N, C-alpha and C positions, 0 to 999 in steps of 0.2 A: 185749682184752675185747670191743671193738665191731667189727662188720663194716661194709661199705659200705651195705648196705640193711637189715640186721637184726642183732639181737643174740640170742644163745642162752645165757642163764645156765645153768650146769650144776649140777644138784642130785644129790648122791650119797645113796643110801639103803642103809644097812648092816643086815644081818640075819644075825648069826652070821658065817659065812665068806663069805656071799654079798654081792655089791655090785651094786646097780642104778643106772644113770645115766639121769636123765630130763632132757629139754631142753624149754625153753619159748621159742617164737619171739616176738620183740617187733618190731613194725614201728616205725621211728623215722626222724626227720629231724634230723640234727645241726645244721641251720641254726636249729632252734627250741629256745630255752632250756627250754620246757615239756617237750619230749621228752627232752632231756638230763637234766632234773630227775627225770622219771619213771624213767629207767634207773638213775640213782644211788640213788633211793629203793628200787628193787627189790633193790638189793644192800645195803640198810641202811647206806648211806654216811653217816657222821657227822663226817667230818674237815673241817678248814678247807682251802680251796683257796688257794694262794699264787700270785699273779702278780707276778713280780719284773721290775724294769726296765720298768715300765709306760710310762714316758716315751719309750721307744724305739719304741713302736708308732705307726703313722700316726694322725693325728687322727681320721680316719673310723673306724678300728678302735676307738680309745678311746671314741668317741661311741657306737658300737654296743654295746660292753661295758657302758657306763653304763646303757643301756636294758635289756640282758639281766640286769643285777644286780638290778633291781627284780623281775623274774620269779623269779629264783633265791631271793630273800628270801622269797617267798610259800611256797616249799617248805622253808624253813629251811636252805638251802644257802648258806653264808656264805663270804666271800672276805676275804683279807688282801692288799691291793694295795700294793706298794712302788714308789715313783717319786719323781722329782725335779721339782718345779715351784715357782714362786713364788706362784702364785695360791692363794687359799683356796677350798675347796669346788669344786675343779676338776670333779669328777665331777658335782656338783649343777648346775654350769653347763651340762653336757651334757644332763642329765636332771633337771629341777626336782623330779621325783617322789622323788628320793633325799634331798632336804632333810630334815634331822633323822632320817634313817635310816642315816647313816654317821657314824663317829667318826674324826676326824683326829687322828693322833698325830705331831706334828712332832718331828724329832730335833734340830732347831736352834731357837733359838741356844744354844750353850754359854755359860754365864756364867763370869765370872772365877773364881768359887769352884770351878766344875767343873774348870777347867784346873789350879788350884792343888791340888785333890784328886788329880788324875792324877799331877802331878809329885811330890807328896809320897809317894805310894804307890811310884812307881818309884824315888825316891831311897832309900827305906827298903830296898828289895830289893837295891840296888847299894851301899848304905852310902856315898852321896855327898850333896852338899849344894849347892843353888842358892840364892844370896841373893835377897832380895825384889826388888831392882832388876833383876836378870837375869831373873827370872821374869816381871816386868812387860814387859820388852822382848820376850821370846819370845812372850808373849800378843799384844802389839801387832803383831808380824810374822806372826801366824798367821791373821789375818782371820777369826776365829770358826770356824776349821776345826780339829777335833781331830786330823785326819790330818796337816796341816801342822805343828801344834804338836808332835806326837810325833816327826816327822821332824827338826825343829830340835833337840829335846832329844837325840835319838839322835846327831845329828852333833856336838853339843857334847860329848857323852860320848866319841865316837870321837876328837875333837880333843884330848881330855885323856887318851887311851889307856885309857879305861874300856871294857872288853869283858865284864866279869863282876864279881861282887861282890868288893869290895876289903876287906882286913883292917881297915884304919883309915879313918876318915872322910876323904873326899877332897873338897875344895872345887872346884867347877867354875869355871874362869876365865871372867870376863865377856867378855874380848876374843875368846874362841873363838866367840861368837855370830856375829860377822861372817864367820868362816870357814864356819860352818854355813849362813849365808844364801847365800854364794857357791856352796857345794856344791849346795844345792837349786836355785838359779837355773840352774846348769849342767845339773842333772838334768831340770828342767822345760822348758828352752828349746827343745830339739829338737822335742819333741812339740807344743808350742804354736805354734811358728813354722810347722811343717808343717800343723797344723790350720788356722791362719789363712790360709795360702796356698791350701789346698784350699777353704776357705770362700769366698774371693773369686773363685775360678775360675768362669768362666761359659762355657757352650758357645756357639759362634758360630752365630748364626741368620741365615738369608737375609732381609735387610731393607735398605731404603734408609737407615734411620736407625741411627746408632751406638747400641748397647744402653745402658741406664741404668747398669749396673754398681753397683747399690745396695749390694751386699755390700762392695765395695771402699771406697766412701765411708763406710759405717758403721764399718769397721775403722779407717780413717784418722781419723775423728772421735773414736773411742774412744781412739786413741793420743794425740790432741791434748788430751783433757780434763784438767782439774785432778783431782788424785787424789780429793778429797772428792766430786766429781761422779761419778766412777767407782763409788765405794762406795755412794752412795744410789740409783744407777740413772739412766738417761737417759729423760726424758719423750718420748713420741712427737712431740709438737708441736715440742719443741726440736730433736730429731733431724731432723725434716723441714726446719725452717728452716736448720739448719746445713748440711745436704746441699745445699740450694738455693744457699747462699752460695758453694760451691766447685765445684758441678757443671758439667760440660761442656754440659749441656742443662737449665739450671735451670727454665725455663718448662714443661718436659715432665715434671717430677717431680710427679705428681699425688697427691692423697690416696689414691686407689684403688691406686696403685703401692706406696705405703707400706703399705697394709693387706695387700696380697698378699705383700709381702716379710716383714712382721712376723708375720702369722698362720701363715706356713709356716716360721718360724725354726727350730723344733725339727725338723720334718720334713726340711728341707733339710740340716741337719747329720747326721741319721741316714742319709739317702740317700747322703751323701758319706763315710760311715763315720767321722764325727767323734764318737767315743764315749769317754768320756761327752760330751754336748753342752756347749758353752761358754756359750751365751746362751739366755735364754728371754724371751718377751714376756708380761707380765701384762696381760691385756686389761681386767681390772677396774680397775686403776690406770693403764692406758695407759703402762706403764713397761717399758723393756728393762733386764734385769739379768743380771749374770754369775752363773752357777750352778755353775761349777767353781772351787772355792776356790784351787786351784793357779794358775789364771789370774790371780786377784787378786794372788797373791804374785809371779807372773812380771811383770805389768805394773807393779807397785810398785817392783820392783828392777831391771828391765831398762832399757836405753836405748831408749825408745819411738821416738825420731827415727830411729835406725838401723833399727828394725824396719820402719817404713813405707817408708823409703828402699830397703830390700832388695826390696820387692815391686815387680814390674813394673807400670807404669801400664797398665791394661787398655785405655784408649783408644788409646794408641800401638801396643800389640800388635794391636789389632783393625785399625787402619789398615794396619799392616805386613802382616798376613795377607791383607787385601783386595787389596793391591797385589802 
């Protein structure tokens, strides 16, 4: 529809068997939201524009879109933006002019009643039954993720040889939940271990000092945390202090180094093709949180000591490479 320097909307005029085509040249600049809006208006564009996986974009691009959205709104060109982040009003943080102009619709958290409703509907379709105690345990092991919840229910069904609707009511055995947990742990382990390995990798730089390797120390601390601390998130100050306690250059881990590491947390993961991202930093609460629910499940059920032991110590690798 658009060219590099101009657009030529085509207008067809019909008169009996004759047909005339007329063109109108429009000078435009796609870098300007005003010009894009004018073009869309010329085509009587009235649909909503959907941007999916917004969190995969680099922060600079997200920030620019936040400013462009204000211009598009003046032309009544509206957007639906789908993304994963822990901060409230993320777009308004980029552009305060969007405050009270956007509506946030969180898809989480799922309540216990939501999960119960899902499992009841599925049970009716298959003519099976989960007792209340089993349902509670499945919910507890799902970490507020409907996806993990459905997977555990599915694996419980498969462990009970349920693949379609049965003729008479079948009670799902409670001891099959542990089988389901082992199966999903096996499914999630490969991806998460590879993602963590990729996350802590750091290109060697020409410098007299050994790099800080903050990503490695972050993952190590994450694996050492008590589970309740993993669930509520890790405060920036606590992370900084914990890193300095075990770091090979503790006096060199400055606040600015932490800011650089945390503010680029999503961007670093996307650049390393860790999709979906595992962690995000909420600058408003200064908290690092897990945003991939399957990682919660993985860390809760895996042997975290073995995980960190399997990762090569970056300092040793660096010294070996230098020699």
